[in-house]
C-alpha positions as CSV (number, residue, x, y, z in Angstrom):
1,X,-8.0,-25.1,-16.9
2,X,-4.6,-26.7,-16.1
3,X,-1.5,-24.5,-15.7
4,X,0.1,-26.2,-18.7
5,X,-2.8,-25.2,-21.0
6,X,-2.8,-21.7,-19.6
7,X,0.9,-21.4,-20.2
8,X,0.5,-22.5,-23.8
9,X,-2.3,-20.0,-24.3
10,X,-0.1,-17.3,-22.8
11,X,2.6,-18.1,-25.3
12,X,0.1,-17.9,-28.2
13,X,-1.1,-14.5,-26.8
14,X,2.5,-13.3,-26.7
15,X,3.1,-14.3,-30.3
16,X,0.0,-12.4,-31.3
17,X,1.1,-9.2,-29.6
18,X,2.5,-7.8,-32.9
19,X,-0.9,-8.2,-34.5
20,X,-2.8,-6.7,-31.5
21,X,-0.5,-3.7,-31.3
22,X,-2.2,-2.2,-34.3
23,X,-5.4,-1.9,-32.3
24,X,-4.1,-1.3,-28.8
25,X,-0.7,-0.6,-27.3
26,X,0.7,-3.3,-25.0
27,X,2.6,-1.7,-22.1
28,X,4.8,-3.0,-19.3
29,X,2.7,-2.5,-16.1
30,X,5.1,-3.8,-13.5
31,X,8.5,-5.5,-13.2
32,X,10.5,-7.5,-10.6
33,X,13.9,-8.9,-10.2
34,X,14.2,-12.2,-8.4
35,X,16.2,-15.4,-8.1
36,X,14.8,-18.7,-9.5
37,X,16.6,-22.0,-9.5
38,X,19.9,-20.2,-8.6
39,X,19.8,-17.7,-11.4
40,X,18.7,-14.0,-11.6
41,X,15.5,-13.6,-13.6
42,X,13.1,-10.8,-14.4
43,X,9.4,-10.9,-14.2
44,X,7.4,-8.4,-16.3
45,X,3.7,-7.8,-16.3
46,X,2.2,-6.7,-19.6
47,X,-1.2,-5.6,-20.7
48,X,-3.3,-3.5,-23.0
49,X,-3.9,-0.1,-21.3
50,X,-7.3,1.2,-22.1
51,X,-8.8,4.6,-21.6
52,X,-9.4,5.3,-17.9
53,X,-6.3,3.3,-16.8
54,X,-7.8,-0.2,-17.0
55,X,-5.2,-2.8,-18.2
56,X,-6.7,-5.7,-20.1
57,X,-5.4,-9.1,-21.3
58,X,-2.6,-9.4,-18.6
59,X,0.4,-11.5,-19.3
60,X,3.3,-12.3,-17.0
61,X,6.6,-13.0,-18.6
62,X,9.6,-14.6,-16.9
63,X,13.0,-13.7,-18.7
64,X,16.6,-14.6,-18.0
65,X,19.4,-12.1,-17.6
66,X,19.8,-11.8,-21.3
67,X,16.1,-10.8,-21.7
68,X,15.2,-14.1,-23.3
69,X,11.7,-15.4,-22.4
70,X,11.8,-18.5,-20.2
71,X,8.0,-18.8,-19.8
72,X,4.9,-16.8,-20.0
73,X,1.7,-17.1,-18.0
74,X,-1.8,-15.6,-18.3
75,X,-3.3,-15.0,-14.8
76,X,-6.7,-16.0,-14.0
77,X,-7.5,-12.4,-13.2
78,X,-7.6,-10.9,-16.7
79,X,-7.3,-7.2,-15.9
80,X,-7.4,-4.3,-13.5
81,X,-5.7,-1.1,-12.4
82,X,-2.4,-0.1,-10.7
83,X,-0.7,-3.4,-10.8
84,X,2.5,-4.4,-9.0
85,X,4.7,-7.4,-8.3
86,X,6.5,-8.5,-5.2
87,X,8.5,-11.5,-4.1
88,X,7.2,-13.6,-1.2
89,X,9.0,-16.3,0.8
90,X,6.2,-18.7,1.6
91,X,8.3,-21.8,1.9
92,X,11.9,-23.0,1.6
93,X,13.5,-22.5,-1.8
94,X,12.6,-19.9,-4.4
95,X,10.2,-17.2,-3.7
96,X,6.6,-17.0,-5.0
97,X,5.5,-14.0,-7.0
98,X,2.7,-11.8,-5.6
99,X,0.6,-10.1,-8.2
100,X,-1.6,-7.4,-7.0
101,X,-4.4,-5.8,-9.1
102,X,-6.6,-2.9,-8.3
103,X,-10.4,-3.2,-9.0
104,X,-10.8,0.6,-9.6
105,X,-9.7,3.6,-7.5
106,X,-7.7,3.1,-4.3
107,X,-11.0,3.0,-2.3
108,X,-12.3,-0.1,-4.1
109,X,-9.9,-2.7,-3.0
110,X,-7.6,-5.1,-4.8
111,X,-7.2,-8.8,-5.9
112,X,-4.2,-10.9,-5.3
113,X,-2.6,-13.9,-6.9
114,X,0.5,-15.9,-5.6
115,X,2.3,-17.7,-8.4
116,X,4.8,-20.5,-8.1
117,X,7.3,-20.6,-11.1
118,X,9.3,-23.7,-9.8
119,X,8.1,-25.7,-12.8
120,X,8.1,-23.2,-15.7
121,X,6.1,-25.5,-17.8
122,X,3.3,-25.7,-15.2
123,X,3.1,-22.4,-13.3
124,X,0.8,-22.8,-10.3
125,X,-1.5,-20.2,-8.6
126,X,-0.8,-20.9,-4.9
127,X,-3.2,-18.2,-3.9
128,X,-6.0,-18.1,-6.5
129,X,-8.8,-15.7,-7.5
130,X,-11.3,-17.6,-5.4
131,X,-9.1,-17.1,-2.2
132,X,-9.8,-13.3,-2.6
133,X,-13.2,-13.8,-1.0
134,X,-11.4,-13.9,2.3
135,X,-12.2,-15.4,5.7
136,X,-15.7,-13.9,6.4
137,X,-18.5,-16.4,5.7
138,X,-21.6,-14.6,7.0
139,X,-22.7,-11.3,8.6
140,X,-26.0,-10.4,10.2
141,X,-27.6,-7.9,12.5
142,X,-28.0,-8.8,16.1
143,X,-29.8,-5.7,17.6
144,X,-27.3,-2.9,17.5
145,X,-24.4,-5.4,17.0
146,X,-23.2,-7.5,14.1
147,X,-22.7,-11.3,14.3
148,X,-19.7,-12.2,12.1
149,X,-19.0,-15.9,11.2
150,X,-15.5,-16.7,10.1
151,X,-13.9,-19.5,8.1
152,X,-13.5,-21.6,11.2
153,X,-17.2,-21.6,11.7
154,X,-17.1,-19.5,14.9
155,X,-19.3,-16.4,15.2
156,X,-18.1,-13.2,16.8
157,X,-20.3,-10.3,18.1
158,X,-19.2,-6.9,17.1
159,X,-20.6,-4.1,19.2
160,X,-21.0,-0.8,17.3
161,X,-20.7,2.6,19.0
162,X,-23.5,5.2,19.0
163,X,-21.8,7.6,16.5
164,X,-21.4,4.8,13.9
165,X,-24.9,3.6,14.4
166,X,-26.3,7.1,13.8
167,X,-24.6,7.1,10.3
168,X,-26.5,4.0,9.3
169,X,-30.0,4.8,8.1
170,X,-30.9,1.5,6.6
171,X,-30.5,-1.7,8.6
172,X,-33.0,-3.9,6.9
173,X,-30.5,-6.1,5.0
174,X,-27.6,-7.9,6.5
175,X,-24.3,-6.0,6.5
176,X,-22.1,-6.6,3.5
177,X,-18.5,-7.6,3.5
178,X,-15.9,-7.0,0.9
179,X,-13.4,-9.4,-0.5
180,X,-9.7,-8.8,0.4
181,X,-8.6,-5.2,0.2
182,X,-5.0,-5.6,1.4
183,X,-2.3,-8.2,1.6
184,X,1.1,-8.0,3.3
185,X,3.7,-10.8,3.6
186,X,5.6,-11.0,6.9
187,X,7.3,-13.8,8.9
188,X,5.4,-13.5,12.1
189,X,6.6,-16.7,13.9
190,X,10.3,-16.3,12.9
191,X,10.5,-19.7,11.1
192,X,12.0,-18.1,7.9
193,X,8.7,-18.5,6.0
194,X,6.3,-15.5,5.5
195,X,2.6,-15.5,6.4
196,X,0.0,-13.5,4.5
197,X,-1.6,-10.8,6.5
198,X,-5.0,-9.9,4.9
199,X,-7.6,-7.3,5.5
200,X,-11.3,-7.1,4.4
201,X,-14.2,-4.8,5.5
202,X,-17.7,-5.1,6.9
203,X,-20.0,-2.5,5.3
204,X,-23.5,-1.2,5.9
205,X,-25.2,1.7,4.1
206,X,-21.9,2.4,2.2
207,X,-20.2,2.9,5.5
208,X,-17.2,0.8,6.6
209,X,-18.0,-0.4,10.0
210,X,-15.0,-2.6,10.8
211,X,-11.9,-4.1,9.4
212,X,-11.2,-7.8,9.7
213,X,-7.7,-9.1,9.7
214,X,-6.5,-12.7,9.3
215,X,-3.2,-14.6,9.0
216,X,-2.7,-17.2,6.3
217,X,-0.1,-19.9,6.6
218,X,0.8,-22.2,3.7
219,X,0.9,-25.8,4.9
220,X,1.4,-29.2,3.2
221,X,-1.1,-31.9,4.2
222,X,-1.3,-35.2,2.6
223,X,1.1,-34.1,-0.1
224,X,-1.0,-31.1,-1.0
225,X,-0.4,-27.4,-0.3
226,X,-3.4,-25.6,1.5
227,X,-3.9,-22.5,3.4
228,X,-4.7,-22.5,7.2
229,X,-6.2,-19.2,8.4
230,X,-6.4,-17.9,11.9
231,X,-5.6,-15.0,14.3
232,X,-8.9,-13.3,13.2
233,X,-9.1,-9.8,14.4
234,X,-12.1,-7.5,14.1
235,X,-11.4,-3.8,14.6
236,X,-14.0,-1.1,14.5
237,X,-13.4,1.7,11.9
238,X,-13.2,5.3,12.9
239,X,-16.6,6.9,13.2
240,X,-15.3,10.3,12.2
241,X,-17.0,11.7,9.2
242,X,-14.1,13.8,7.8
243,X,-11.2,11.7,8.8
244,X,-8.6,11.5,6.0
245,X,-5.9,9.5,7.8
246,X,-4.9,6.5,5.8
247,X,-6.7,7.8,2.7
248,X,-5.0,7.1,-0.6
249,X,-4.7,9.4,-3.7
250,X,-5.5,9.0,-7.4
251,X,-3.3,11.5,-9.2
252,X,-2.7,11.8,-12.9
253,X,0.7,10.0,-13.0
254,X,0.6,8.0,-9.9
255,X,-1.6,6.8,-7.0
256,X,-1.0,6.2,-3.3
257,X,-2.4,2.9,-2.0
258,X,-3.0,2.1,1.7
259,X,-1.6,-1.2,2.9
260,X,-3.4,-2.3,6.0
261,X,-2.6,-4.8,8.7
262,X,-4.9,-5.8,11.5
263,X,-3.5,-8.0,14.3
264,X,-4.7,-8.8,17.8
265,X,-2.3,-6.1,19.2
266,X,-3.4,-3.2,16.9
267,X,-3.4,-2.0,13.4
268,X,-0.9,-0.5,10.9
269,X,-1.5,1.2,7.6
270,X,1.3,2.4,5.5
271,X,1.5,3.9,1.9
272,X,2.6,2.3,-1.4
273,X,3.1,4.3,-4.6
274,X,2.2,3.0,-8.1
275,X,3.5,4.9,-11.0
276,X,1.1,4.5,-13.9
277,X,3.7,4.4,-16.7
278,X,7.0,3.8,-15.0
279,X,7.5,0.4,-13.4
280,X,11.2,0.9,-12.7
281,X,10.6,4.2,-10.8
282,X,7.7,2.6,-9.0
283,X,10.1,-0.1,-7.6
284,X,12.8,2.5,-6.6
285,X,10.2,4.6,-4.8
286,X,8.6,1.7,-2.9
287,X,12.1,0.4,-1.9
288,X,12.8,3.8,-0.4
289,X,9.4,4.0,1.3
290,X,9.8,0.6,2.9
291,X,13.2,1.6,4.2
292,X,11.6,4.6,5.9
293,X,8.5,2.6,7.1
294,X,10.3,-0.5,8.5
295,X,11.4,0.9,11.9
296,X,7.7,1.9,12.6
297,X,6.3,-1.5,11.4
298,X,8.9,-3.3,13.6
299,X,7.4,-1.6,16.6
300,X,3.9,-2.6,15.4
301,X,4.8,-6.2,15.1
302,X,6.2,-6.1,18.6
303,X,2.9,-4.7,19.8
304,X,4.4,-1.4,20.9
305,X,2.8,1.1,18.6
306,X,0.2,1.4,15.8
307,X,1.1,2.9,12.4
308,X,-0.9,5.2,10.2
309,X,-0.1,7.7,7.4
310,X,-1.3,10.9,5.9
311,X,-0.8,12.4,2.4
312,X,0.3,15.9,3.3
313,X,1.0,17.1,-0.3
314,X,0.2,15.7,-3.7
315,X,1.0,17.5,-6.9
316,X,2.7,16.7,-10.2
317,X,6.0,17.7,-8.6
318,X,5.8,17.0,-4.9
319,X,4.4,14.1,-3.0
320,X,4.7,14.4,0.8
321,X,3.8,11.4,3.0
322,X,3.6,11.6,6.7
323,X,4.1,8.4,8.8
324,X,2.4,8.3,12.2
325,X,3.5,5.9,15.0
326,X,2.3,5.5,18.5
327,X,-0.4,4.4,20.9
328,X,-1.4,7.2,23.3
329,X,1.1,9.7,22.0
330,X,2.4,9.9,18.5
331,X,5.5,10.8,16.5
332,X,5.5,11.9,12.8
333,X,8.1,11.2,10.2
334,X,7.8,13.0,6.8
335,X,9.0,11.7,3.5
336,X,9.1,14.1,0.6
337,X,9.5,12.9,-3.0
338,X,10.1,14.6,-6.3
339,X,7.4,13.0,-8.3
340,X,9.2,12.9,-11.8
341,X,12.4,11.4,-10.4
342,X,11.5,9.7,-7.1
343,X,14.3,11.5,-5.3
344,X,14.0,12.5,-1.7
345,X,13.5,16.2,-1.3
346,X,15.4,17.7,1.7
347,X,14.7,21.1,3.4
348,X,17.9,22.4,1.8
349,X,16.2,21.8,-1.6
350,X,13.2,24.0,-0.6
351,X,14.9,26.8,1.5
352,X,18.3,28.4,1.1
353,X,19.6,27.3,4.5
354,X,23.0,28.9,3.9
355,X,21.7,32.3,4.9
356,X,21.9,33.3,8.5
357,X,19.0,35.6,8.1
358,X,16.6,32.7,7.6
359,X,17.2,31.5,11.2
360,X,16.9,35.0,12.6
361,X,13.6,35.4,10.8
362,X,12.3,32.0,12.0
363,X,13.1,32.8,15.5
364,X,11.4,36.2,15.2
365,X,8.2,34.6,13.8
366,X,8.3,31.5,15.9
367,X,5.2,31.1,18.2
368,X,6.5,28.0,19.9
369,X,9.2,28.9,22.4
370,X,10.0,25.3,23.0
371,X,11.7,25.3,19.6
372,X,14.9,27.2,18.9
373,X,16.1,27.8,15.2
374,X,19.4,29.3,16.2
375,X,21.4,26.1,15.7
376,X,19.7,25.0,12.6
377,X,16.5,23.5,11.3
378,X,14.7,20.4,12.7
379,X,15.0,17.3,10.6
380,X,11.2,16.8,10.3
381,X,9.1,19.3,8.3
382,X,6.1,19.4,6.0
383,X,4.1,21.8,3.9
384,X,0.4,22.2,4.3
385,X,-1.5,24.6,2.0
386,X,0.5,27.9,2.3
387,X,2.5,27.1,5.4
388,X,5.6,25.1,6.3
389,X,5.8,23.3,9.6
390,X,8.8,22.1,11.6
391,X,8.6,19.3,14.1
392,X,11.2,18.3,16.8
393,X,11.0,16.0,19.8
394,X,11.8,18.1,22.9
395,X,12.0,16.4,26.3
396,X,10.0,13.4,25.0
397,X,7.2,15.6,23.4
398,X,6.8,16.5,19.8
399,X,6.8,20.3,19.3
400,X,5.5,21.9,16.2
401,X,5.8,25.4,14.7
402,X,4.3,26.7,11.5
403,X,5.3,29.6,9.2
404,X,3.6,31.3,6.2
405,X,5.6,30.5,3.1
406,X,4.9,34.1,2.0
407,X,7.1,35.4,4.8
408,X,9.9,33.2,3.7
409,X,9.7,34.0,0.0
410,X,13.2,35.4,-0.3
411,X,14.7,32.1,1.0
412,X,12.6,29.8,-1.4
413,X,14.9,28.1,-3.9
414,X,12.4,26.4,-6.2
415,X,8.8,27.6,-6.6
416,X,7.4,24.6,-8.4
417,X,7.5,22.3,-5.4
418,X,5.2,24.7,-3.5
419,X,3.2,26.2,-6.3
420,X,0.4,23.6,-6.1
421,X,0.2,21.9,-2.7
422,X,-2.9,19.7,-3.1
423,X,-5.2,18.3,-5.8
């Protein structure tokens, strides 16, 4: 189906929205401000929200500054969960629009489309639904190892460790591999054009054995745009059975999605938050999170440190995300968000730091003598279950001290942020 026909169908679908609304409510799922042809425009993703959170009959609108519709496009992926929009600089000129759609919970993975709106009468899918199959072409057992054949036809042998092999009880069939689960745009070579960094997984007996990273570069050959893939990286997954690092969250009003990067020098996973009924707040929160994450990703791209994250607290009121950076030793940076507003929560919002008795009590209860609370509180802190922890770098080493919240009850300013610390 040509882009022109799809656009006409999308327009017809838009005109029918008033009739459809009697049966199902059409909601705005995501929005994005961008510049196209020198003018500021808005992109809005709409769909019919069904029970369970699935959004059907997706429609992407492009509007001018006066909210008039310039064009509408019906994506080749008709529906999904937890959608978001991003602008991606794949080539010179206007940016492309990246549409990301979840297949289910945060564990299931996502699908991606990259749309070119240069010609509003013929919107193109530069990265189409079939590209979501990724770069793995074949996997098969080779004794206790796995042979993985990539898009370039080369086969790589992946040796599994003993702990991982013990968790696989059925090895009769060839290992499975997922489609793409993550996509991040970044200018790796400094030419002003972003590459796509994708991740997919190799799976056996419902156990993720390895993550496969690839770099996609949009090139023009013989007058046609096509993708060149390379820098394939296969990285073994953690064999820990109870490891929750880099796990996302499915909460009632929002979800936390892992965005994973695998490059020859290491791996990085950082969080993104999708609000299920508030696209504007979703954009504000992720802009804030990216600002907090960028210094750690910069070190990752230079090959100096890996990046991971942990969801320390998730409740209807408080979302605490912990960014972890390092190779052999690690530093932690904590971001605390008020869920309804997306505002950053500071320690002064939790504890009454104006009282001198607070610091006296902390020093009295402190079991880490490398920390001193006489001059104030460390910048880094997080809550875990019924305790609050303070972190500070002392002589190049991260020191931690924890305190029961019950012992600090007279200094707690607002109870709702600590009344429910985890789902």
